C-alpha positions as CSV (number, residue, x, y, z in Angstrom):
1,X,39.9,-27.8,73.5
2,X,39.2,-25.8,76.9
3,X,41.0,-22.7,77.5
4,X,41.6,-21.4,80.9
5,X,40.7,-17.7,81.1
6,X,43.1,-15.2,83.0
7,X,39.7,-13.2,83.3
8,X,38.5,-16.0,86.0
9,X,41.8,-15.3,87.9
10,X,41.8,-11.6,87.7
11,X,38.0,-11.0,88.0
12,X,38.6,-11.4,91.8
13,X,41.4,-8.8,91.7
14,X,39.1,-6.6,90.0
15,X,36.6,-7.0,92.6
16,X,39.3,-6.4,95.1
17,X,39.2,-2.8,93.6
18,X,42.1,-4.2,91.5
19,X,45.1,-2.1,91.6
20,X,49.5,-2.4,94.7
21,X,50.4,-5.1,96.5
22,X,51.5,-4.6,100.2
23,X,51.6,-7.0,102.8
24,X,48.9,-6.9,105.8
25,X,49.8,-4.4,108.5
26,X,51.2,-5.9,111.6
27,X,49.1,-3.3,113.5
28,X,45.4,-4.4,113.8
29,X,43.2,-2.1,111.8
30,X,40.5,-0.4,113.6
31,X,36.7,-0.4,112.3
32,X,35.0,3.0,111.1
33,X,31.6,3.4,111.8
34,X,29.1,3.0,109.0
35,X,28.7,6.8,108.6
36,X,32.5,7.6,108.7
37,X,33.1,4.5,106.5
38,X,30.6,5.8,103.6
39,X,32.4,9.4,103.7
40,X,35.8,7.8,103.5
41,X,34.9,5.5,100.8
42,X,33.3,8.5,98.7
43,X,36.6,10.6,99.3
44,X,38.7,7.6,98.1
45,X,36.6,7.2,95.1
46,X,37.1,10.7,94.4
47,X,40.7,10.7,94.7
48,X,40.9,7.6,92.4
49,X,38.9,9.5,89.8
50,X,41.1,12.6,90.1
51,X,44.5,10.5,89.7
52,X,42.9,8.8,86.6
53,X,42.3,12.0,85.2
54,X,45.6,13.2,85.7
55,X,46.7,10.0,83.8
56,X,44.6,11.1,81.0
57,X,46.1,14.3,80.7
58,X,49.6,13.4,79.9
59,X,50.6,14.0,76.2
60,X,50.5,10.5,75.3
61,X,47.1,9.7,76.5
62,X,45.7,12.7,75.1
63,X,46.9,11.9,71.7
64,X,45.7,8.4,72.0
65,X,42.4,9.6,73.2
66,X,42.1,11.7,70.1
67,X,43.3,8.6,68.0
68,X,40.5,6.6,69.7
69,X,37.9,9.3,68.9
70,X,39.1,9.4,64.9
71,X,38.9,5.5,64.9
72,X,35.5,5.2,67.0
73,X,37.3,2.8,69.3
74,X,35.3,3.8,72.3
75,X,36.4,5.3,75.8
76,X,40.2,5.2,75.8
77,X,39.8,5.6,79.7
78,X,38.0,2.1,79.8
79,X,40.2,0.6,77.3
80,X,43.3,1.6,79.4
81,X,41.8,0.5,82.6
82,X,41.2,-3.0,80.9
83,X,44.6,-3.3,79.6
84,X,45.8,-2.8,83.1
85,X,43.7,-5.4,84.6
86,X,43.8,-8.1,82.1
87,X,46.7,-7.4,79.6
88,X,46.7,-11.2,78.9
89,X,43.4,-11.1,77.4
90,X,44.4,-8.8,74.7
91,X,44.8,-11.3,72.1
92,X,45.3,-10.4,68.6
93,X,41.9,-10.7,67.3
94,X,40.6,-8.2,70.2
95,X,43.4,-5.7,69.2
96,X,42.5,-5.6,65.6
97,X,38.8,-5.4,66.3
98,X,39.6,-2.0,68.1
99,X,40.4,-0.7,64.7
100,X,37.6,-2.6,62.6
101,X,34.8,-2.4,64.8
102,X,32.9,0.6,66.4
103,X,31.8,0.7,70.1
104,X,28.6,-1.2,69.2
105,X,30.7,-4.0,67.6
106,X,29.6,-3.2,64.0
107,X,32.4,-3.1,61.4
108,X,33.7,0.3,60.6
109,X,34.7,1.6,57.3
110,X,38.1,2.5,58.2
111,X,40.8,1.0,56.1
112,X,42.8,-0.6,59.0
113,X,42.3,-4.2,58.4
114,X,45.7,-6.0,59.0
115,X,49.8,-5.3,60.2
116,X,51.6,-2.6,58.3
117,X,52.3,1.2,58.3
118,X,49.1,3.2,58.0
119,X,49.1,7.1,57.5
120,X,46.0,9.1,58.0
121,X,45.2,10.7,54.6
122,X,43.3,14.1,54.8
123,X,41.9,13.9,51.5
124,X,40.0,10.8,51.9
125,X,39.7,11.4,55.9
126,X,40.8,7.8,56.6
127,X,43.8,5.6,57.0
128,X,45.9,4.1,54.3
129,X,48.3,1.4,53.9
130,X,51.6,2.7,52.8
131,X,53.8,-0.2,53.6
132,X,53.0,-3.8,54.4
133,X,54.4,-5.8,57.5
134,X,54.3,-9.5,59.1
135,X,55.1,-8.2,62.4
136,X,54.6,-4.5,62.9
137,X,51.6,-2.1,63.2
138,X,52.4,1.5,62.9
139,X,49.9,4.5,62.8
140,X,50.7,7.8,61.6
141,X,48.2,10.4,62.6
142,X,47.7,13.7,63.7
143,X,48.3,14.0,67.5
144,X,45.2,16.5,68.4
145,X,42.6,18.7,67.0
146,X,45.1,21.5,66.3
147,X,47.2,19.1,63.9
148,X,44.3,17.6,62.6
149,X,42.9,21.1,61.4
150,X,46.6,21.9,60.2
151,X,46.8,18.5,58.4
152,X,49.8,17.5,60.4
153,X,50.7,13.8,60.8
154,X,52.8,14.6,63.9
155,X,52.2,11.4,65.9
156,X,53.2,7.5,65.6
157,X,52.0,4.7,67.4
158,X,54.4,1.6,66.6
159,X,54.0,-1.7,67.7
160,X,56.8,-4.0,66.7
161,X,58.4,-7.4,66.9
162,X,54.9,-9.1,67.0
163,X,55.4,-12.8,67.9
164,X,52.3,-14.9,68.2
165,X,50.8,-18.4,68.7
166,X,47.5,-19.6,67.7
167,X,45.2,-21.7,69.8
168,X,41.5,-23.2,69.4
169,X,39.1,-23.6,72.3
170,X,35.4,-24.2,73.0
171,X,33.2,-22.5,75.4
172,X,29.6,-23.1,76.7
173,X,28.1,-20.0,78.2
174,X,24.6,-19.1,79.2
175,X,22.8,-16.8,76.9
176,X,20.6,-14.8,79.4
177,X,18.3,-13.2,76.4
178,X,17.6,-16.5,74.7
179,X,17.6,-18.7,78.0
180,X,19.8,-21.3,76.6
181,X,23.4,-22.7,76.7
182,X,25.4,-22.2,73.6
183,X,28.7,-23.7,72.6
184,X,31.0,-22.0,70.6
185,X,34.4,-22.7,69.2
186,X,37.3,-19.9,68.9
187,X,40.3,-19.2,67.4
188,X,42.9,-17.1,69.0
189,X,46.0,-15.7,67.8
190,X,47.8,-14.4,71.0
191,X,50.9,-12.2,71.0
192,X,53.7,-13.9,73.1
193,X,56.2,-10.8,72.2
194,X,55.9,-7.2,71.2
195,X,57.4,-3.8,71.7
196,X,55.5,-0.4,71.9
197,X,56.7,3.2,71.3
198,X,54.4,6.4,70.9
199,X,56.0,9.6,69.5
200,X,54.8,13.2,69.1
201,X,56.8,15.5,66.9
202,X,59.7,13.3,67.3
203,X,59.6,12.9,70.9
204,X,59.0,9.4,72.6
205,X,56.1,10.0,75.1
206,X,55.4,6.0,75.8
207,X,57.5,3.1,75.4
208,X,56.9,-0.5,76.6
209,X,57.3,-4.3,76.0
210,X,55.4,-7.4,76.6
211,X,56.5,-11.1,76.6
212,X,54.7,-14.3,77.4
213,X,54.5,-18.0,77.3
214,X,51.4,-20.3,77.0
215,X,50.5,-23.8,77.2
216,X,48.8,-25.5,74.0
217,X,45.4,-24.8,75.5
218,X,46.2,-21.0,75.9
219,X,47.0,-20.9,79.6
220,X,49.7,-18.5,80.3
221,X,52.8,-19.9,82.0
222,X,54.9,-16.6,82.3
223,X,54.0,-13.0,81.5
224,X,55.9,-9.7,81.8
225,X,54.6,-6.2,80.5
226,X,56.2,-2.8,81.4
227,X,55.5,0.5,80.1
228,X,57.0,3.9,80.8
229,X,55.0,7.3,80.4
230,X,56.6,9.9,82.2
231,X,56.1,10.3,85.2
232,X,54.3,7.1,85.5
233,X,55.6,3.5,85.1
234,X,53.6,0.5,84.8
235,X,54.7,-3.3,85.5
236,X,52.9,-6.6,85.3
237,X,54.1,-10.3,85.7
238,X,53.0,-13.6,86.2
239,X,55.3,-16.5,87.2
240,X,54.8,-19.8,88.9
241,X,54.9,-23.8,88.2
242,X,52.8,-26.9,88.9
243,X,49.3,-25.4,90.4
244,X,50.6,-22.4,91.9
245,X,51.3,-19.0,90.2
246,X,51.8,-15.5,91.4
247,X,50.7,-12.4,89.5
248,X,51.7,-8.6,90.5
249,X,51.1,-5.4,89.0
250,X,52.1,-2.0,89.9
251,X,51.5,1.4,88.6
252,X,53.6,4.4,90.1
253,X,53.8,8.2,89.6
254,X,57.8,8.5,90.0
255,X,58.1,6.3,93.1
256,X,54.8,6.7,94.6
257,X,52.5,3.5,94.0
258,X,49.1,4.5,92.7
259,X,47.8,1.2,92.2
260,X,48.6,-2.3,92.2
261,X,48.0,-6.0,93.4
262,X,50.2,-9.1,94.3
263,X,48.1,-12.4,94.2
264,X,48.7,-16.0,94.4
265,X,46.6,-18.1,92.0
266,X,46.1,-21.7,92.6
267,X,44.8,-23.7,89.8
268,X,42.6,-27.2,90.0
269,X,44.8,-30.4,89.2
270,X,43.3,-30.3,85.6
271,X,44.8,-26.6,85.3
272,X,41.8,-25.4,83.6
273,X,39.9,-24.3,86.9
274,X,41.2,-21.7,89.2
275,X,40.3,-23.0,92.8
276,X,41.5,-20.0,94.6
277,X,43.0,-16.5,94.5
278,X,44.4,-14.8,97.4
279,X,46.6,-11.7,98.0
280,X,46.4,-7.8,98.7
281,X,45.4,-5.0,96.3
282,X,45.3,-1.4,96.4
283,X,44.2,1.6,94.7
284,X,45.4,4.3,96.7
285,X,43.9,5.0,99.4
286,X,42.1,2.0,99.3
287,X,43.2,-1.6,100.0
288,X,41.4,-4.8,99.8
289,X,43.1,-8.0,101.5
290,X,42.0,-11.5,101.7
291,X,41.1,-14.5,99.4
292,X,38.3,-16.0,97.2
293,X,37.5,-19.6,96.3
294,X,37.0,-18.9,92.7
295,X,36.1,-22.3,91.3
296,X,33.6,-22.8,94.0
297,X,32.1,-19.7,93.4
298,X,32.0,-19.8,89.6
299,X,30.3,-23.4,89.7
300,X,27.6,-22.3,92.3
301,X,26.6,-19.3,90.3
302,X,26.5,-21.3,87.0
303,X,24.2,-23.8,88.8
304,X,22.3,-21.1,90.2
305,X,21.7,-19.4,86.7
306,X,20.2,-22.8,85.6
307,X,18.0,-23.6,88.4
308,X,17.5,-20.4,89.9
309,X,18.5,-21.1,93.4
310,X,21.4,-19.6,95.2
311,X,22.9,-20.2,98.7
312,X,24.4,-16.7,100.0
313,X,25.8,-18.8,103.0
314,X,27.6,-20.9,100.8
315,X,28.9,-18.0,98.4
316,X,30.0,-15.8,101.4
317,X,31.7,-18.7,103.0
318,X,34.1,-19.0,99.9
319,X,35.4,-15.2,100.3
320,X,37.2,-13.4,103.2
321,X,37.6,-9.8,102.0
322,X,38.2,-6.7,103.9
323,X,38.1,-3.1,102.4
324,X,40.6,-0.8,104.2
325,X,41.5,3.0,104.1
326,X,45.2,2.8,104.2
327,X,46.0,6.3,105.5
328,X,43.9,5.5,108.4
329,X,44.8,2.1,108.7
330,X,40.9,1.4,109.1
331,X,38.5,-1.0,107.8
332,X,35.7,0.4,105.8
333,X,33.7,-2.7,105.6
334,X,33.7,-6.1,104.3
335,X,32.9,-7.7,100.9
336,X,29.9,-10.0,100.9
337,X,27.4,-11.5,98.5
338,X,23.8,-10.0,98.9
339,X,20.7,-10.8,96.9
340,X,19.8,-8.4,94.2
341,X,16.3,-7.8,92.8
342,X,16.7,-6.7,89.0
343,X,14.3,-4.1,88.5
344,X,13.5,-4.9,84.9
345,X,12.6,-8.5,85.4
346,X,12.5,-9.0,89.1
347,X,15.0,-11.7,88.7
348,X,17.1,-12.4,91.7
349,X,20.8,-13.2,91.9
350,X,23.8,-12.6,94.0
351,X,25.9,-9.4,93.7
352,X,28.8,-8.1,95.8
353,X,27.9,-5.4,98.4
354,X,30.3,-3.5,100.8
355,X,28.7,-4.3,104.4
356,X,29.4,-1.7,107.3
357,X,30.1,-2.2,110.7
358,X,26.3,-1.7,111.6
359,X,25.2,-4.4,109.3
360,X,24.1,-1.8,106.4
361,X,25.5,-2.1,103.1
362,X,25.7,-0.5,99.5
363,X,26.3,-2.5,96.3
364,X,29.8,-2.6,95.3
365,X,29.5,-1.6,91.6
366,X,27.5,1.3,92.4
367,X,30.5,2.9,94.3
368,X,33.1,1.7,92.2
369,X,31.8,1.4,88.8
370,X,32.7,-2.2,88.5
371,X,30.9,-5.5,87.2
372,X,30.3,-7.6,90.2
373,X,28.9,-10.9,89.5
374,X,26.1,-10.7,86.7
375,X,28.6,-11.8,84.1
376,X,28.1,-14.5,81.1
377,X,29.1,-17.7,82.9
378,X,31.2,-20.1,81.4
379,X,30.0,-23.6,81.6
380,X,32.6,-26.5,82.1
């Protein structure tokens, strides 16, 4: 059974800098010179980095970051970013693996293995199950280094009222290292409902909820997620019918929008392939607006990986994306595919680049730290 991936849909949202919807300005944007565009782009990325750093300094995020270090979960900043971009992809197995596996994917020796209430035991330096549950996961732990040193379990992370469905699907993908197509069958248990609450010393620092509905093949038909972590608020939604769906995301500091997107998603008639994604996205002060014909690009990339032939002209005819500095209402550049030569094996493949007014360009991932298109490709 094939499963449509929200990753395919939101991949382009991530490339479109991925984060608040606003309609295209009626006033035509001016175009920056290449030199000015590069300066503004780097100023913008520094602002984005600073804004994310402030988010990570909230009591809730500092506590969760400490929890992630205790449990070898990896970079909490990246986890948070992934959750914001692709909340629909956080199925139950993935969530449990955050606790079961280290950053290299190896199984950890920690005790958390299933739902229930787990309390950190300072004598064994590990979590222990103190109460089983069918639909709740609660972690009781020290909120920071000071609490850990004083052996105080003063933080609680609770995910409750968990409801889920199980689906099975098959994927065929290209294994770059082995040089062969690999087919695997997966079973996913996907949450359709969950509530979240995070407390430190009895005070709620974060609360949220998640609801979703899926087809038997695992395609989301509706999705709503919201999270409050003063002074920040997060909301995400997916609605639609037939072959057209709309997805929106916003992340605000009080009433000021920091990041978000508003996209229209058009599926093919088989409801498995995403034909087109169009919309507007912002990570303040950057905005990307335009469209990408996802299925056409995806199919061409798969064929190119198989036969080694890529047509940049075709790929670029399938996207129309502008990168804009919102405050200046000025175009920094266009996003286009350029041929990249891998320095390790001299292989060539298309990667998205920011093309400036004078025709010069820089790789998008080198500026914004995003994966562009050298991804594991899924074969239809």
